[in-house]
Each structure stands twice: as structure tokens, then as C-alpha cells.
Rosetta silent file (secondary structure, phi, psi, omega in degrees, C-alpha in Angstrom):
SEQUENCE: MSLANELQLNEAAATEQIVATLRQQVGELLNRRGLVVGMSGGIDSSVCAALAVRAVGATHVFGLLMPERESDHQSLDLAARWADSLGIAYAVEDITPTLAALGCYARRNAAIRRAMPEFRDEWRCKVVLSGGRLDSDRLNVSSLAVELPDGDVRHVRLPAAEYREIVAATNFKQRVRTMLEYFHADRLHYAVVGTPNRLEYDQGFFVKGGDGLADVKPIAHLYKSQVYALAEFLGVPAAIRSRPPTTDTYSLPQTQEEFYFALPAATLDLVLFAHNLGRDPAAVAAELGRTPDEAARAVRDIDQKRATTRYLHLPPLLVEPVPEVSAQIERRRRRTGAARWQETT
SCORE:     score description
SCORE:     0.000 S_00000001
   1 L     0.000  138.764 -178.667   67.145   10.786   79.589 S_00000001
   2 L   -73.835  160.139  177.060   66.227   11.677   76.017 S_00000001
   3 H   -59.882  -41.144 -179.134   63.805   14.451   75.159 S_00000001
   4 H   -61.011  -39.561  178.086   61.389   11.915   73.701 S_00000001
   5 H   -68.663  -39.674  178.242   61.357    9.988   76.984 S_00000001
   6 H   -62.730  -30.216 -175.921   60.865   13.162   78.997 S_00000001
   7 L   -84.780   -6.353 -178.125   57.910   14.024   76.801 S_00000001
   8 L   -61.644  143.935 -173.788   56.167   10.690   77.342 S_00000001
   9 L  -106.810  140.987  166.708   52.675   10.987   78.749 S_00000001
  10 L   -84.435   96.572 -169.578   50.911    9.044   81.468 S_00000001
  11 H   -62.299  -40.609 -178.452   47.797    8.618   79.362 S_00000001
  12 H   -65.185  -44.821  179.951   45.502    7.406   82.141 S_00000001
  13 H   -66.306  -40.527  179.626   46.456   10.240   84.491 S_00000001
  14 H   -64.096  -42.384  178.530   46.217   12.839   81.728 S_00000001
  15 H   -62.098  -45.010  179.975   42.774   11.590   80.720 S_00000001
  16 H   -60.232  -43.380 -179.649   41.557   11.668   84.312 S_00000001
  17 H   -64.321  -46.977 -177.361   42.817   15.236   84.780 S_00000001
  18 H   -65.046  -44.577 -177.922   41.304   16.536   81.534 S_00000001
  19 H   -62.921  -44.754  179.352   37.964   14.813   82.071 S_00000001
  20 H   -63.930  -41.954  179.811   37.618   16.092   85.638 S_00000001
  21 H   -66.102  -45.851  178.553   38.568   19.617   84.604 S_00000001
  22 H   -57.794  -45.774 -178.217   36.214   19.614   81.609 S_00000001
  23 H   -59.516  -42.366 -179.385   33.325   18.382   83.730 S_00000001
  24 H   -72.135  -40.129  178.577   33.881   21.145   86.247 S_00000001
  25 H   -61.330  -45.159 -177.428   34.402   23.849   83.639 S_00000001
  26 H   -68.210  -46.990 -173.745   31.202   22.955   81.812 S_00000001
  27 H   -80.374  -34.765 -173.202   28.992   22.482   84.857 S_00000001
  28 H  -106.801  -48.195 -176.501   30.308   25.109   87.266 S_00000001
  29 H   -78.189  -42.513 -176.844   32.296   27.787   85.468 S_00000001
  30 L   -96.888  -21.136 -179.781   30.306   27.899   82.219 S_00000001
  31 L    55.846   48.747  177.520   26.986   26.525   83.503 S_00000001
  32 L  -112.115  164.967 -175.328   26.293   24.630   80.270 S_00000001
  33 L   -93.466  -14.608 -176.258   24.536   21.297   79.691 S_00000001
  34 L  -176.993 -160.707 -172.607   27.035   19.669   77.339 S_00000001
  35 E  -136.398  138.861  171.729   29.644   20.140   74.619 S_00000001
  36 E  -104.309  130.104  179.342   29.709   20.802   70.873 S_00000001
  37 E  -124.454  121.587  170.769   32.743   19.452   69.012 S_00000001
  38 E   -76.206  120.188 -173.028   33.590   20.301   65.419 S_00000001
  39 L  -109.645  118.115 -175.239   34.895   17.006   64.015 S_00000001
  40 L  -101.444   -7.595 -172.245   37.270   17.145   61.049 S_00000001
  41 L    85.505    5.394  177.852   38.395   13.522   60.910 S_00000001
  42 L   -96.482  174.617 -173.679   41.778   14.615   62.260 S_00000001
  43 H   -66.897  -42.950 -173.510   43.630   13.516   65.360 S_00000001
  44 H   -68.043  -49.690 -179.027   42.975   16.565   67.556 S_00000001
  45 H   -67.817  -30.422  178.028   39.212   16.838   67.130 S_00000001
  46 H   -67.525  -41.509  176.453   38.862   13.056   67.441 S_00000001
  47 H   -64.966  -43.704 -179.139   40.683   13.071   70.776 S_00000001
  48 H   -63.060  -38.004  178.001   38.635   16.033   71.987 S_00000001
  49 H   -64.147  -41.763  178.848   35.388   14.282   71.080 S_00000001
  50 H   -65.473  -40.937  177.971   36.422   11.186   73.040 S_00000001
  51 H   -65.426  -38.610  178.826   37.417   13.294   76.053 S_00000001
  52 H   -62.028  -41.818  178.618   34.118   15.173   75.871 S_00000001
  53 H   -62.642  -42.441  178.460   32.189   11.896   75.987 S_00000001
  54 H   -66.405  -30.354 -176.224   34.140   10.774   79.038 S_00000001
  55 H   -78.589  -45.640 -172.222   33.548   14.126   80.717 S_00000001
  56 H  -124.183   -1.655  179.583   29.815   14.658   80.215 S_00000001
  57 L    91.438  148.141 -174.652   28.507   11.468   78.591 S_00000001
  58 H   -60.898  -32.238 -177.993   27.650   10.682   74.983 S_00000001
  59 H   -73.147   -9.462  179.390   24.098   12.040   75.285 S_00000001
  60 H  -114.805   20.139  175.703   25.502   15.479   76.144 S_00000001
  61 E  -122.393  131.533  178.696   28.005   15.719   73.275 S_00000001
  62 E  -120.424  121.635  178.895   27.024   16.975   69.827 S_00000001
  63 E   -92.115  144.892 -179.680   29.365   16.478   66.884 S_00000001
  64 E  -128.889  119.243 -179.518   29.414   18.837   63.943 S_00000001
  65 E  -108.917  119.737 -168.544   30.878   17.777   60.580 S_00000001
  66 L  -128.214   72.557  178.941   31.327   20.739   58.242 S_00000001
  67 L   -74.457  164.602  169.602   32.743   19.834   54.830 S_00000001
  68 L  -142.475  177.160 -166.359   32.969   22.184   51.865 S_00000001
  69 L   -65.311  -17.399  179.911   33.666   21.585   48.212 S_00000001
  70 L  -102.919    5.515  179.515   37.456   21.616   48.631 S_00000001
  71 L   -73.321  154.120  171.798   37.563   19.300   51.655 S_00000001
  72 L   -70.465  122.208 -176.766   39.150   15.866   51.535 S_00000001
  73 H   -61.314  -27.515  179.472   36.193   13.470   51.175 S_00000001
  74 H   -64.758  -30.057 -177.424   37.935   10.985   53.467 S_00000001
  75 H   -60.592  -44.352 -179.105   37.709   13.490   56.328 S_00000001
  76 H   -63.933  -43.847 -179.299   33.916   13.368   56.425 S_00000001
  77 H   -63.487  -44.462 -179.718   33.815    9.570   56.386 S_00000001
  78 H   -64.395  -42.560 -179.606   36.393    9.249   59.173 S_00000001
  79 H   -65.354  -42.515 -179.367   34.653   11.822   61.351 S_00000001
  80 H   -65.066  -42.126  179.018   31.228   10.228   60.871 S_00000001
  81 H   -62.763  -40.607 -179.421   32.526    6.748   61.675 S_00000001
  82 H   -69.770  -38.714  176.532   34.200    8.001   64.858 S_00000001
  83 H   -61.947  -42.832  176.876   31.065    9.885   65.934 S_00000001
  84 H   -61.771  -42.250 -179.639   29.032    6.704   65.420 S_00000001
  85 H   -63.534  -36.747  179.215   31.582    4.720   67.421 S_00000001
  86 H   -76.152  -16.746  179.735   31.376    7.223   70.281 S_00000001
  87 L    77.692   27.429 -178.349   27.585    7.041   70.230 S_00000001
  88 L  -102.174  152.345  171.400   27.065   10.787   69.927 S_00000001
  89 E   -72.990  146.530  178.242   24.473   12.702   67.951 S_00000001
  90 E  -153.735  162.931  177.304   25.919   14.697   65.092 S_00000001
  91 E  -131.136  149.449  173.765   24.975   16.759   62.062 S_00000001
  92 E  -106.404  119.423  179.791   26.602   17.273   58.678 S_00000001
  93 L  -118.081  107.356  176.329   26.523   20.906   57.559 S_00000001
  94 L   -76.225  114.784 -174.481   27.873   21.542   54.058 S_00000001
  95 L   -92.657    5.913 -178.929   29.260   25.073   54.296 S_00000001
  96 H   -56.308  -49.462 -179.275   29.923   25.477   50.556 S_00000001
  97 H   -59.996  -39.036  179.185   26.826   27.651   49.847 S_00000001
  98 H   -64.797  -45.062  179.434   27.634   29.944   52.774 S_00000001
  99 H   -62.474  -41.248  179.278   31.247   30.317   51.691 S_00000001
 100 H   -64.291  -40.891  179.898   30.206   31.033   48.114 S_00000001
 101 H   -64.870  -33.754  178.227   27.707   33.662   49.274 S_00000001
 102 H   -77.463  -13.521 -178.413   30.413   35.365   51.334 S_00000001
 103 L    86.005   20.418 -179.109   32.749   35.378   48.350 S_00000001
 104 H   -55.186  -54.550 -176.484   35.315   33.052   49.918 S_00000001
 105 H   -71.749  -42.345 -177.156   36.238   31.345   46.654 S_00000001
 106 H   -65.953  -42.853 -179.845   35.732   34.391   44.399 S_00000001
 107 H   -65.273  -43.887  178.906   37.802   36.730   46.577 S_00000001
 108 H   -61.381  -48.042 -176.666   40.594   34.180   46.882 S_00000001
 109 H   -66.629  -32.268  176.514   40.674   33.452   43.159 S_00000001
 110 H   -64.794  -39.973  177.561   40.659   37.146   42.279 S_00000001
 111 H   -67.009  -39.427  177.986   43.769   37.619   44.431 S_00000001
 112 H   -61.075  -41.810 -177.326   45.390   34.578   42.824 S_00000001
 113 H   -67.084  -21.681  175.114   44.768   35.978   39.345 S_00000001
 114 H   -70.679  -27.445  177.053   46.647   39.143   40.235 S_00000001
 115 H   -92.993  -26.312 -177.818   49.707   36.949   40.776 S_00000001
 116 L  -142.910   86.254 -171.306   48.880   34.447   38.020 S_00000001
 117 L   -56.027  -29.283 -176.759   46.516   35.971   35.424 S_00000001
 118 L   -81.729   -1.694 -177.537   45.854   32.685   33.595 S_00000001
 119 L   -59.668  137.315  177.711   44.522   30.972   36.759 S_00000001
 120 L  -113.726  150.192 -174.848   41.094   29.388   36.335 S_00000001
 121 L   -57.953  -32.084 -176.171   38.539   28.803   39.071 S_00000001
 122 L   -82.198   -6.989  179.178   38.531   25.027   38.549 S_00000001
 123 L   -75.774  141.965  179.020   42.309   24.684   39.011 S_00000001
 124 L   -86.086  149.658 -175.867   43.479   23.300   42.339 S_00000001
 125 E  -154.944  169.450  173.319   45.932   25.279   44.445 S_00000001
 126 E  -161.403  160.054  175.134   47.554   25.764   47.839 S_00000001
 127 E   -99.655  132.349 -178.786   49.871   28.212   49.612 S_00000001
 128 E  -133.223  152.545  171.981   53.281   26.831   50.605 S_00000001
 129 E   -89.547  155.202  178.775   56.401   28.108   52.324 S_00000001
 130 L   -63.723  146.260  178.237   59.783   27.751   50.661 S_00000001
 131 L   -76.288  170.775  177.573   61.692   24.566   51.471 S_00000001
 132 L    62.822   37.158 -174.681   65.005   24.376   53.312 S_00000001
 133 L   -70.509  -15.306  178.310   63.948   26.988   55.824 S_00000001
 134 L   -97.610    1.133 -177.369   66.536   25.824   58.352 S_00000001
 135 L   -78.417  -23.689 -177.982   69.425   25.930   55.870 S_00000001
 136 L  -152.959  177.238 -179.415   69.974   29.676   56.179 S_00000001
 137 L   -91.711   18.767 -178.692   68.730   32.797   57.937 S_00000001
 138 L   -67.262  158.867  178.826   66.663   33.916   54.963 S_00000001
 139 L   -71.934  148.918  174.220   63.110   35.120   55.459 S_00000001
 140 L   -72.733  126.284 -178.949   60.214   32.714   55.031 S_00000001
 141 L  -122.903  129.123  179.883   58.547   33.465   51.693 S_00000001
 142 E   -89.146  147.205  174.212   55.199   32.010   50.650 S_00000001
 143 E  -132.830  165.133  178.066   54.399   30.901   47.140 S_00000001
 144 E  -102.580  126.546  174.836   51.321   29.641   45.375 S_00000001
 145 E  -102.007  122.423 -177.098   51.331   26.073   44.066 S_00000001
 146 E  -122.700  128.843  176.398   48.858   25.586   41.209 S_00000001
 147 E   -86.733  118.209 -178.927   48.029   22.285   39.537 S_00000001
 148 L   -80.828  163.954 -178.780   47.736   22.836   35.785 S_00000001
 149 L   -56.398  -28.305  179.747   45.340   20.849   33.557 S_00000001
 150 L   -84.222    2.819  178.370   48.208   18.585   32.414 S_00000001
 151 L    95.194  -15.220  176.201   48.966   17.640   36.035 S_00000001
 152 L   -67.886  151.917  177.492   52.118   19.727   36.385 S_00000001
 153 E  -112.454  122.664  179.148   52.378   21.979   39.449 S_00000001
 154 E  -104.589  138.189  177.825   53.583   25.530   38.917 S_00000001
 155 E  -105.740  130.204 -179.366   54.920   27.676   41.772 S_00000001
 156 E  -125.715  126.711  178.568   54.302   31.418   41.716 S_00000001
 157 E   -67.537  137.170 -176.513   55.782   33.793   44.280 S_00000001
 158 L  -101.172  122.708  169.242   53.076   35.717   46.120 S_00000001
 159 L   -62.378  158.326 -173.937   53.390   39.450   46.809 S_00000001
 160 H   -58.673  -43.716 -176.925   52.432   40.377   50.376 S_00000001
 161 H   -63.732  -42.682  179.990   49.076   41.949   49.490 S_00000001
 162 H   -68.426  -40.142  177.281   47.932   38.944   47.459 S_00000001
 163 H   -58.807  -48.854 -178.196   49.133   36.516   50.127 S_00000001
 164 H   -61.734  -38.981 -178.750   47.171   38.349   52.834 S_00000001
 165 H   -70.279  -38.070  176.582   44.022   38.458   50.704 S_00000001
 166 H   -62.456  -46.277  179.321   44.209   34.754   49.864 S_00000001
 167 H   -65.204  -42.780 -179.834   44.628   33.888   53.539 S_00000001
 168 H   -60.639  -42.953  178.810   41.891   36.325   54.592 S_00000001
 169 H   -66.478  -41.388 -179.747   39.434   34.806   52.120 S_00000001
 170 H   -65.293  -31.204 -179.802   40.368   31.269   53.138 S_00000001
 171 L   -64.316  -15.416  172.130   39.828   32.159   56.807 S_00000001
 172 H   -54.737  -33.275 -175.457   36.106   32.379   56.048 S_00000001
 173 H   -62.215  -49.126  179.655   36.144   28.579   56.270 S_00000001
 174 H   -67.250  -37.308 -176.801   37.217   28.453   59.913 S_00000001
 175 H   -72.130  -36.819  176.443   34.993   31.372   60.875 S_00000001
 176 H   -66.048  -41.154  178.690   31.869   29.919   59.280 S_00000001
 177 H   -61.319  -43.306  179.472   32.486   26.615   61.037 S_00000001
 178 H   -65.402  -38.759  176.851   32.809   28.364   64.393 S_00000001
 179 H   -57.613  -43.317  178.980   29.617   30.340   63.715 S_00000001
 180 H   -68.783  -37.739  176.819   27.752   27.056   63.185 S_00000001
 181 H   -58.697  -41.690 -179.217   29.285   25.527   66.302 S_00000001
 182 H   -75.048  -27.623  172.483   27.913   28.407   68.352 S_00000001
 183 H   -59.765  -50.409 -178.709   24.495   28.141   66.692 S_00000001
 184 H   -68.959  -35.316  176.957   24.213   24.558   67.885 S_00000001
 185 H   -63.190  -41.103 -179.933   25.764   25.412   71.260 S_00000001
 186 H   -66.313  -42.805 -176.640   23.184   28.161   71.782 S_00000001
 187 H   -71.455  -27.639 -178.797   20.201   25.995   70.846 S_00000001
 188 H   -96.600   -8.605 -172.429   21.386   23.117   73.051 S_00000001
 189 L    60.866   44.617  179.666   22.748   25.284   75.891 S_00000001
 190 L  -108.587  170.098  171.923   26.141   23.626   75.343 S_00000001
 191 E  -104.744  155.830 -179.052   29.722   24.941   75.338 S_00000001
 192 E   -96.901  132.632  179.201   32.026   24.847   72.305 S_00000001
 193 E   -93.235  125.609  169.835   35.185   22.737   72.384 S_00000001
 194 L   -91.174  147.324 -170.182   38.335   24.140   70.781 S_00000001
 195 L  -118.306   19.580 -179.113   40.747   21.499   69.508 S_00000001
 196 L   -71.736  144.402  168.613   44.266   23.010   69.234 S_00000001
 197 L   -87.675  179.559 -174.623   47.219   21.063   70.566 S_00000001
 198 H   -63.719  -39.465 -179.198   50.090   22.858   72.278 S_00000001
 199 H   -60.333  -47.014  179.880   52.122   23.299   69.109 S_00000001
 200 H   -67.392  -42.769 -177.897   49.241   25.000   67.315 S_00000001
 201 H   -66.562  -46.103 -179.902   48.203   27.045   70.341 S_00000001
 202 H   -63.083  -42.364 -172.306   51.744   28.193   71.169 S_00000001
 203 L   -93.398    7.175  175.954   52.637   29.035   67.577 S_00000001
 204 L    68.776   32.696 -179.894   49.411   30.814   66.664 S_00000001
 205 L   -90.314   66.933  178.092   48.296   28.257   64.109 S_00000001
 206 L  -160.734  166.974 -177.660   44.631   29.189   64.291 S_00000001
 207 L  -104.373  126.643  177.908   42.228   31.829   63.007 S_00000001
 208 L   -65.934  130.517 -175.171   41.049   34.558   65.334 S_00000001
 209 L    77.577    1.744  177.738   37.270   34.381   65.524 S_00000001
 210 L  -118.862 -120.374 -179.296   37.502   30.994   63.824 S_00000001
 211 L   -69.287   -8.123  174.022   39.060   27.801   65.174 S_00000001
 212 L   -82.215   -8.966 -176.522   40.800   29.959   67.800 S_00000001
 213 L  -100.833  122.753 -179.996   37.428   30.807   69.360 S_00000001
 214 L  -165.256  169.314  177.568   36.000   28.331   71.871 S_00000001
 215 L   -92.157  -33.096  177.934   34.796   27.992   75.453 S_00000001
 216 E  -137.878  146.598  177.994   37.174   25.191   76.462 S_00000001
 217 L  -132.688   84.970 -167.338   40.422   23.933   74.931 S_00000001
 218 L   -71.614  -17.479 -178.581   41.120   20.600   76.630 S_00000001
 219 L  -119.338   16.048 -177.833   44.344   19.604   74.832 S_00000001
 220 L   -66.573  -16.399  178.983   46.029   22.994   74.373 S_00000001
 221 L   -92.512   -5.453 -175.051   48.618   22.017   77.005 S_00000001
 222 L   -99.113  133.792  173.937   49.560   18.749   75.252 S_00000001
 223 L   -68.202  158.190 -174.955   52.336   18.430   72.687 S_00000001
 224 H   -57.844  -42.275  179.571   51.358   16.824   69.389 S_00000001
 225 H   -63.689  -32.632  177.040   53.153   13.555   70.180 S_00000001
 226 H   -69.716  -34.843  176.893   51.266   13.408   73.481 S_00000001
 227 H   -64.070  -40.287  177.433   47.976   13.853   71.631 S_00000001
 228 H   -62.989  -41.312  178.168   48.860   10.847   69.453 S_00000001
 229 H   -63.711  -41.420  179.154   49.606    8.790   72.568 S_00000001
 230 H   -66.751  -35.756  178.555   46.307    9.861   74.104 S_00000001
 231 H   -60.474  -44.684  178.865   44.489    8.997   70.871 S_00000001
 232 H   -63.960  -41.987  179.438   45.719    5.419   71.018 S_00000001
 233 H   -61.475  -37.680 -176.597   44.765    5.185   74.703 S_00000001
 234 H   -85.511   -2.609  176.937   41.262    6.485   73.950 S_00000001
 235 L    83.754   20.206  175.800   40.742    4.066   71.071 S_00000001
 236 L   -62.587  132.947 -175.169   40.820    6.541   68.199 S_00000001
 237 L   -57.700  148.640  179.357   40.949    4.418   65.011 S_00000001
 238 H   -60.710  -30.784  179.690   44.293    3.798   63.342 S_00000001
 239 H   -61.620  -30.305  176.136   42.904    5.293   60.124 S_00000001
 240 H   -83.929  -42.845 -176.924   42.737    8.644   61.907 S_00000001
 241 H   -65.283  -28.224 -175.876   45.958    8.252   63.888 S_00000001
 242 L   -88.280   -5.639  179.712   47.972    7.418   60.773 S_00000001
 243 L   -73.722  137.195  175.188   46.870   10.474   58.768 S_00000001
 244 L   -68.908  144.967  177.302   49.514   13.199   58.392 S_00000001
 245 L   -58.525  127.456 -176.380   48.559   16.520   60.005 S_00000001
 246 E  -135.941  153.961  176.194   46.873   18.574   57.307 S_00000001
 247 L   -77.944  -28.982 -175.586   45.162   21.936   57.045 S_00000001
 248 L    47.046   44.197 -175.268   42.395   20.493   54.799 S_00000001
 249 L  -116.590  -38.937 -179.234   41.825   24.101   53.732 S_00000001
 250 L   -98.721  164.283 -175.614   43.052   24.415   50.157 S_00000001
 251 L   -71.683  -28.414  171.968   41.938   22.367   47.157 S_00000001
 252 L   -86.569  140.401  176.636   45.380   20.758   46.742 S_00000001
 253 L   -54.368  139.108 -173.119   46.440   18.405   49.575 S_00000001
 254 L  -147.952  128.417  175.343   48.585   20.330   52.017 S_00000001
 255 E   -86.411  159.245  176.211   50.532   19.409   55.146 S_00000001
 256 H   -64.749  -31.736 -178.325   50.883   21.763   58.097 S_00000001
 257 H   -64.639  -44.933 -176.486   54.641   21.662   57.640 S_00000001
 258 H   -75.395  -19.624 -179.774   54.633   23.036   54.105 S_00000001
 259 H   -91.389  -35.583 -168.348   52.087   25.724   54.983 S_00000001
 260 L  -139.478  -48.483 -171.987   53.283   26.973   58.370 S_00000001
 261 L   -88.411  153.995 -176.402   55.785   24.991   60.414 S_00000001
 262 L   -86.225  -15.208 -174.565   59.508   24.712   59.723 S_00000001
 263 L  -140.189  162.415  170.443   59.810   21.047   60.739 S_00000001
 264 L   -57.918  150.370 -174.228   57.737   17.861   60.909 S_00000001
 265 H   -56.420  -41.926 -177.347   55.450   17.889   63.949 S_00000001
 266 H   -62.369  -40.886  178.706   57.332   15.125   65.785 S_00000001
 267 H   -72.732  -42.953 -178.681   60.649   16.982   65.518 S_00000001
 268 H   -64.898  -32.447  172.949   59.157   20.391   66.229 S_00000001
 269 H   -53.005  -48.426 -177.697   57.536   18.942   69.345 S_00000001
 270 H   -68.225  -38.991  177.682   60.991   18.144   70.707 S_00000001
 271 H   -62.754  -47.091 -179.675   62.407   21.543   69.726 S_00000001
 272 H   -63.778  -42.607  178.937   59.526   23.349   71.416 S_00000001
 273 H   -60.947  -47.806  179.433   59.749   21.119   74.494 S_00000001
 274 H   -63.040  -41.663  179.441   63.501   21.700   74.838 S_00000001
 275 H   -63.547  -41.052  179.048   63.071   25.443   74.290 S_00000001
 276 H   -66.253  -26.608  176.876   60.353   25.610   76.947 S_00000001
 277 L   -84.953   -4.281 -179.729   62.734   23.871   79.355 S_00000001
 278 L    79.692   20.919 -179.710   65.436   26.435   78.596 S_00000001
 279 L   -75.673  146.933  175.708   67.759   23.918   76.950 S_00000001
 280 L   -70.505  126.137  179.776   70.563   25.137   74.683 S_00000001
 281 H   -54.120  -37.739 -178.779   69.630   24.284   71.057 S_00000001
 282 H   -63.449  -31.490 -177.158   73.195   23.131   70.366 S_00000001
 283 H   -73.868  -22.958 -177.616   72.963   20.615   73.213 S_00000001
 284 H  -109.480    0.336 -176.218   69.882   18.913   71.792 S_00000001
 285 H   -58.849  -42.888 -176.477   70.704   19.221   68.084 S_00000001
 286 H   -62.396  -42.838  179.189   72.182   15.730   67.818 S_00000001
 287 H   -64.512  -30.797  179.806   69.105   14.075   69.299 S_00000001
 288 H   -79.991   -8.772 -176.551   66.969   16.037   66.861 S_00000001
 289 L    72.134   29.567 -177.868   69.097   14.867   63.947 S_00000001
 290 L  -128.436  161.639  173.894   69.969   18.470   63.117 S_00000001
 291 L   -77.530  160.479  176.300   73.074   20.641   63.121 S_00000001
 292 H   -55.830  -38.924  179.316   73.472   23.215   65.918 S_00000001
 293 H   -65.096  -40.663  179.442   72.760   26.000   63.408 S_00000001
 294 H   -65.548  -41.775  178.613   69.571   24.311   62.231 S_00000001
 295 H   -62.983  -40.496  179.014   68.387   23.792   65.813 S_00000001
 296 H   -64.412  -40.063  178.625   69.101   27.442   66.601 S_00000001
 297 H   -66.467  -36.461  177.715   67.128   28.561   63.529 S_00000001
 298 H   -63.142  -40.690  177.911   64.214   26.359   64.567 S_00000001
 299 H   -65.796  -41.830  178.122   64.174   28.035   67.978 S_00000001
 300 H   -62.953  -36.620  177.747   64.307   31.477   66.376 S_00000001
 301 H   -64.385  -39.519  176.155   61.382   30.490   64.170 S_00000001
 302 H   -59.841  -49.352 -178.385   59.417   29.500   67.287 S_00000001
 303 H   -65.006  -37.199  179.208   60.134   32.839   68.954 S_00000001
 304 H   -65.417  -42.822  178.782   59.307   34.764   65.792 S_00000001
 305 H   -65.396  -37.683  176.799   55.942   33.046   65.440 S_00000001
 306 H   -60.718  -41.431 -178.157   55.174   33.739   69.100 S_00000001
 307 H   -69.686  -44.873 -174.269   55.895   37.422   68.552 S_00000001
 308 H   -75.905  -21.430 -179.539   54.002   37.816   65.283 S_00000001
 309 L  -106.712   10.901 -178.264   50.908   35.907   66.462 S_00000001
 310 H   -55.486  -39.765 -176.356   50.731   37.386   69.964 S_00000001
 311 H   -62.947  -23.840  178.771   47.686   39.469   69.056 S_00000001
 312 H   -63.153  -29.655 -178.063   45.741   36.270   68.305 S_00000001
 313 H   -88.312  -13.512 -174.667   45.847   35.412   72.013 S_00000001
 314 L   -74.126  138.070  171.037   44.901   38.870   73.263 S_00000001
 315 L   -73.920  170.809  175.493   41.367   39.487   74.567 S_00000001
 316 L   -56.318  136.708 -176.603   39.568   42.633   73.408 S_00000001
 317 L   -90.469  129.256 -179.189   41.455   45.646   74.726 S_00000001
 318 L  -100.461  153.825  173.870   39.506   48.094   76.902 S_00000001
 319 L   -71.261  -42.244  175.711   40.220   51.771   77.488 S_00000001
 320 L  -135.448  150.863  177.490   39.519   51.244   81.199 S_00000001
 321 L   -68.271  155.469  174.356   38.881   48.065   83.184 S_00000001
 322 L  -115.731   88.111 -168.554   35.344   47.116   84.199 S_00000001
 323 H   -62.180  -29.336 -178.219   36.037   45.692   87.663 S_00000001
 324 H   -63.530  -36.856  179.466   32.493   44.472   88.325 S_00000001
 325 H   -75.687  -49.218 -177.409   32.714   42.038   85.418 S_00000001
 326 H   -64.745  -35.088  179.721   36.303   40.915   85.949 S_00000001
 327 H   -67.269  -38.823  178.709   35.761   40.445   89.693 S_00000001
 328 H   -63.727  -42.757  178.443   32.745   38.217   89.094 S_00000001
 329 H   -63.126  -43.410 -178.135   34.715   36.031   86.683 S_00000001
 330 H   -65.387  -38.470  178.605   37.627   35.787   89.100 S_00000001
 331 H   -61.696  -42.243  179.673   35.363   34.789   92.007 S_00000001
 332 H   -67.371  -39.014  177.104   33.904   31.939   89.966 S_00000001
 333 H   -60.134  -43.828 -178.397   37.380   30.837   88.875 S_00000001
 334 H   -65.251  -39.154  179.001   38.529   30.744   92.474 S_00000001
 335 H   -63.171  -46.219 -179.913   35.514   28.713   93.584 S_00000001
 336 H   -69.135  -34.493  177.690   36.032   26.079   90.900 S_00000001
 337 H   -65.212  -40.054  178.333   39.778   26.085   91.528 S_00000001
 338 H   -65.578  -39.254  178.794   39.246   25.466   95.240 S_00000001
 339 H   -64.519  -40.728  178.416   36.890   22.595   94.486 S_00000001
 340 H   -63.276  -41.226 -179.245   39.449   21.009   92.169 S_00000001
 341 H   -62.638  -41.304 -179.620   42.145   21.344   94.826 S_00000001
 342 H   -64.552  -35.330 -179.689   39.928   19.611   97.428 S_00000001
 343 H   -67.333  -28.729 -174.533   39.266   16.719   95.035 S_00000001
 344 L   -97.496    2.150  179.684   42.977   16.084   94.529 S_00000001
 345 L  -112.720    0.000    0.000   44.014   16.222   98.198 S_00000001
């Protein structure tokens, strides 16, 4: 059986499992009245919104659409249309003034000008990784792509300090959005839904204290291709399903592949799946349409990202444990776990 066939999802069973788990997590473990979902117009948040509606009902789901001046305008329209279709209440919060007040754009542009002194604030840009990353064992190096007034795109290599500052400033976007999600969650007595798929969650493609922060993450166990299958099953519009995965973070259009991942999502799904099963990269290279060396490099890239982003998954570290708190959490987990087991037997 091919990897793609092994990865196929039973959409009805998966939906039933996620919905039942979400309902129990919200009502029993978290003791909240509903769910807040940040909706970007992308595949993951659209699926999560649909699952939330099935779990707690449309009247207990609140959508939050949070564009800023560099967002793709299509994202807002797609998210609003899907929220209307689901029948949920939602709000549009333009986060541009907040980001400007925090210095998101100014700090980023100041770092860019250290690498490219002639850069102007109105020029569009994005951070990209070098191409051909599976062709050799060279290190991944990020560069800045800047669109000049004549339409040409110039690439400038980024020193480490400037790269970190650009990313740090840009991370304000995810953190401000999460702050607003928790404002609405607090006022409604709701829980916040995180929307990473397995590829993003496994590989640390999220911002700590930003889109990595949530109360529930209903699709973090699903590979990206499985999320697409679930989207079709749940009736997510084709206009959303057909969009390429994008960060929608920088002013120039940017795919997740050119910013972070070494391969297209569909191929990387299979590499990650095979690696998680303990398969030899050389044995699956042909199915992936890659050479054995390329498959091996893809696996090494997966392991490297797991190692370098491990701290993103860590909870706050204590000097000594506080058993009274941890024991209470564990007791509640066990109670809800026992109830789930009884429902499935």
C-alpha cells in the first residue's frame, strides 16, 4: 500500500472523534461556555470553525477576523463568507493601529535598512529561504526579498541579528491576534481554539505566546492532506480549499514552503508520515519522486526543526513542582478520560 493510501482519513469517524472530544474538553475539563476561533480565510482555521460549530453549536462559537494593512484582502472576504455560512457571530478587528503603536512595522523596517539601507517603508518585502535546500547538505540561509518601485525583486542576504529582529517584530502580529482572542474568550467565558495542523505543530511553525497559545487544538494530530480531506467533508468552500498554504504575514505574497518548509506540504506530509512510522527514507524516496539523498535530507530537516523548536512546546519551567496544582489537573484529566472511554465501549 502506498503512503498516500495509508494516510487516507475516514472523515466521518475523524469528525465524530474530534467533535466529541472538543465538547468534553470545553464543558468538563475547561468549564467554558463556547469557543473563540480566529479565522484567517485559510484551510486550517476554516476547518476548526466548522468543527467548533458541530461540537458546541453555532450560537456558542465566536469568530474573530483580524486583518492588518499587509494582509491579503481576499483572506478577510473568504473568512467572513465562511462565518456567515456557518451561522456564527463574528467581529472584524483591524489590528493595524495596535501593531503600529507597538512598533511592529517600524522595528522591522529599521532592521531591514541595516541590511538594505535604501529600503523604504512603502516597499513590499518578505523573508525567504534559499531554494534547492534538498540538493546538498548546506545550511538553510534566509534572505530578504524586496519589490522595488519598477517591479523587480531584489534578494539581500540577512545577517543573523537582522533576521531575528525582523522575525521578532513580525511576531507581534500573531501575538496581538491571540491577545484579542483571549479578550473575547474572557468576556464570553469561552475557550480559545488553536488551529495548527500536525505538520505545523510537529515542526514548530508557530509563535510562542501567539498562534501557538490556545486552550484546545483540535486538528494538531492531523496531517495537512487529512485536513484538506476533512475540509471537503465539512463543506468548506472550494475557494478556501484551493488556496496555497500561506503565512499571510509579510507584505509580499509568501508561501509556507519558501519561508519555512523544505518541500511542498503534500510531499512533506508523506515524508513526515513515513518518518513517524520509522520507514527508511531510501525505501520511500521513489514514491515521493525524490532521490534517496533528497529524502534523507528532508528527514534530517524534520529532525533539525524538532530540535531547534523544542522550547516552543515546553511549559514554563519551575524550580520545584507544585503538586497541589498538578494533581488537581491530573484528576480532572482522568475523570474526562474515563468518561470518554465509557462512551466508546
